[in-house]
N, C-alpha and C positions, 0 to 999 in steps of 0.2 A: 504494500500500500504506500502511496506517495505521502511522505511526511509533510509536504507543503500543500496539503489540501486546503482550498479556500472556498469562499462562497461563489466563485466563478467556475468551479470544477463541475464536471458532469455528475449526474446521479450515480451512486456507488453502492455496490453490495460487497461486504467484506466477510470472509470466513476467518474466524478467530474468536478468542475470548473477548467479551465486550469491554472489559477493563483495559486490556492491552490496546484495543483498537481506539477506544474513545480518548485515551491518553494522548493520542496524536492529533486530536481535533482542537480547533481554537475555541476560546471562551465565547460564550453567548452567541453561538452561531445558528441556533435552531429555534424556530418559532413554536414548533410542536415537538415534544419528546414523549414517546409512548413506551411504557414498559409493561410487558405481559410475561412476568417471570414464571418459571415452573411453580405450580401450586405445591404447597407444603403438605406432602402426603406422608411425612415421617422419614423420607429418605434423606440421608445426609448430603448437603450440598457442599461444594468446595468453598472454603472460607478464604477471604482476602481481607486483611485488616486495613483500616485507614485511620488516619489521625487528623486529616485536614481537607479543606475544600479550597482549590486554587481559584483565586479571584482574577478579574480581568487585568488588574495591574500586576499580576504575578506575585502578589503578596500572599500570605498564608492566613486563612481564617480557620480556626479550629472548628471541627464539626460541632463541638459544644458551644461555639461562639454565638449561635443564634439566640439560645436561651440559657446558656451557661450551665450552672449546676443542675437546673431543673431537668434538663434532658438526661444527664447521666443518672440522676436519681430515679426518674420514671423508667428509664431503660433497665436499670438494675432491678427494680421491683418486678417488671414483667419477666425478665430473664429468670429470676428466682422462682417465679410462679410456674413457668412452663418452659422446660429445657428444649422442647422441640421447636418452639418459637425462637429461642436463643440461637440455635444453629441456623435457622432460616434467616433471621434478621442479620446475623453475622455475614451471611452470603449477600443479602440484599442491600444492606446499609451503604457499603462503599459504592455501589452502582447508583444509588439514589444521590449520593454526594456528587458523583461525577455528572449525573444528569442535571443537577441544579447548576453546576458550573457551566454547562453547555447551553443552558436555556437562555434565550434572548430576554432583554428587559421587558418586552411586550409578549413574552412567551407563556405557554401553558403546558403543564406536565400532567399526563394521564397515567395512573398506576392501576393496572388491572389485576384484581385479586379474587380469591374465592372466599366463601363465608367463614372459613376457619381462621383467616388471618386479618381480615379487613378491619376489625375493631381494634386489635392491637396496633396495627399499622397507622390507623387514623390518629390515635393518641400520640404516638411517637412523632409522626410527621407534623402534627400541630406544634409541637415544641421544637422540632428540628428546623422546619421551614417558616414557622410562625402561623399562629391561628388565623390571623388576618389575611394570610395568603391562600387559605382554603376557599375554594369556589363552589364545589358541588360534590355530592356523593351520587353517582349515577348507578341505578340498578338496571342491569340488562337481564330481562326476564324472558325465558323461553319455555316451551312445553314440548319436550321431546325426550324419548328414551324411557327406561324403566322407572317405576315409581314405587317408593317405599310404602308398605302397608302398616308400619308401626310408628310412623311420625309423619309430619307434613313433608312432602317431597321437596328437596332442595333443587329448585329450578331457576337459579339466578346467579349472576356474577356481580361483583361490586367494582366500580371504577372510581377511584378517588382522584379529584381534580384540584390541582394547586396552580397558582399563577405566580410568576416571579415578582411582579410589582402590581398590587391591587389598583393603582391609579393609572397604569399604562397598558394593561393586557388587552389583546385584541379579541373581540367576540362579535360575530356578525350573525345574528339569528335569521336574518332574511335570506341567507344563502343556504340554509339547512333544508334538506328534503322534508316536506310536510307529510303528515299521516292522516288517515281518515278520522273523523269525529266518531266517538263511541256512541253518541246519541244524536245522530244527524237531524232528527226531527225537532230538536230544540234550538237549532240555529238556522240562519237564512240560507237559501239555496246558493247564494254567492259564496258563503263561507264553506259550505259543503264541497263545492267545486274546487275551492282553493286548498282545503284541508287545514289542519291545525299544526302549530309548532309542537314538537315533542316536549314533554316535561322531563324531569329527571328520572323517570321510569320508562325504559325503552323496551317495548315488546317487539322482539325480532327473533325469527327462527334461526336455528343454527344452520350451518352449511348443509344443504340438501345432499344426501348420498348420491343422488342422480342428477343434480343440478349442474349448470354450466360453470359455476365457480369451483367445483370440487377439483382439488389437485391430488387427492390421495394422501396428503400429509396430515398426520394426527394433530389435534389441537388447532386446526385451521379455524380462524375467526371469519365471520361473514363480512363482506365488503360494506354492507349497509351500516354496521356498527362503527367501523373505522371511518366511513365517509362522513358521518355526522361530526366527529371530532375534528377532522381536517377541514371540513367546510366552515365550521363555526370559528375555529381558532387560528386560521392562517389565511393568507391571501395568495393569489397567483404569483408564482416566482419564489415564495418562501420555502425554507428548508424544513424538512420533517426527519426526525431521527427515531429509529426503532431499535432498542437494545437487544430484543429477543425476536428476531424477525420471522422465524419459522418458515411458512410457505410464501411470505412476501406480500401479504394482503395490504399492509400499510403502504408499500411501494406502489402496488397496482392502483390503489385509490389515489395516492398523491399524484401519480403520473397522469391519470385520467382527469384530475382537477387542475392540472397545470402547475403543480408544485414540484419541487425537487426533493430528493431523499437520500439518506444514508441508512442502509440496513445492515445489521450485524447478526451473525449467528455462527456458532462453533460447529454445528452439525453439517457434515458433508451432504447428507441427504437433503437437508433444507436448502442448501446452496444450489444443489442440482435442480430442485424444483423452481427456485428463483431464476436460474439461467433460462429455463423454458418459459417462465411467466413474464420475465422482464428482460427481453433480449437487447433492449436499447441501452441498458445500464452498463457501466464499467464494473469489472469484477477484480477483486484482489484478495490476497491471503496475508494475514499477519500471523507469523509463527509465535508460539508461546515463548514467553521470556524464560530463559534457562533458569532452572532452580539453583538457588545458591548452595554451593557445597559448604557444608559445615566442617571446618578444619579443627580437628581435635587439638587442644592445647598441648604444647610440647611437655613431655614429662620431665620434671626436674629431677636430676640425679644428685644424690648427695656427693658433695666434694670429697675427694679422697682425703682420708685423715692425714694430717701432717705428722710425720714421724716424730715421736717424742724424743726430745734431746735427753740423753741420759747423763747423769753426773758421773764423775769418777767413782763416787762411792757406790752408786747403783750398779755400775758396770762390774765393779769388783765383787759385789754381792752375788 
């Protein structure tokens, strides 16, 4: 991958660890940043520690710098309560720190989670990014697949939305695809014809197993869900970044709407799908950073004992 990537570069798909890749990108370059990390199913994720967020002037702001001691205290309380979340957040936290660095002053961050982690993450993000920077909790509701008979079936994902600057963020509701009224008889025919703006609950089917969107890649998200985010939170020509690109839906939507994109995924299968889906994009590979070799400290040997000088009396004895 070219280390001199700029806002004039072509759209790009990169195979590699997203922390390695995004470290090469300039500050505040993306109007929309989308993260759809692996859901926390109890499987241990690779950890990468972080201590700082790089700012535009290349100074260092501690991750705790947004809210200081409060963040460390709340984080510690949650980690002691649930060690599965401890492992998951240790994986996710440095990626969120990097996403915040890359987010433009008028930008919006979308974090896509399932019901197991959304509430923990909301508490921590409020103190990490600032509660005033929280914009929405979007519920993507769908009705497909098996249903539990011993509890209410879980048929939704949660998307937490934060903005870099509450006074500057871009949001254009007029560009968003409208949806039918649930009670069309209660509004005028003109409104029925136009449709209504979506609320923060998005009813949208998953990718159809037989539909035109289907790529065969597991966890593929429907274009309609990503399209709303990109339409509302960016303009034509703006840059969109996806940390966990998967099948490339974010790029497909961005390209169709006249936006430019950088997509990152470490999975070869995902990149192969994106090559077929996004043939106009540039492709690159960032190899993992070599692991540091731990050199064992040199073993100190005792100095040879200095021969004891004997006196004439001892020698004689």
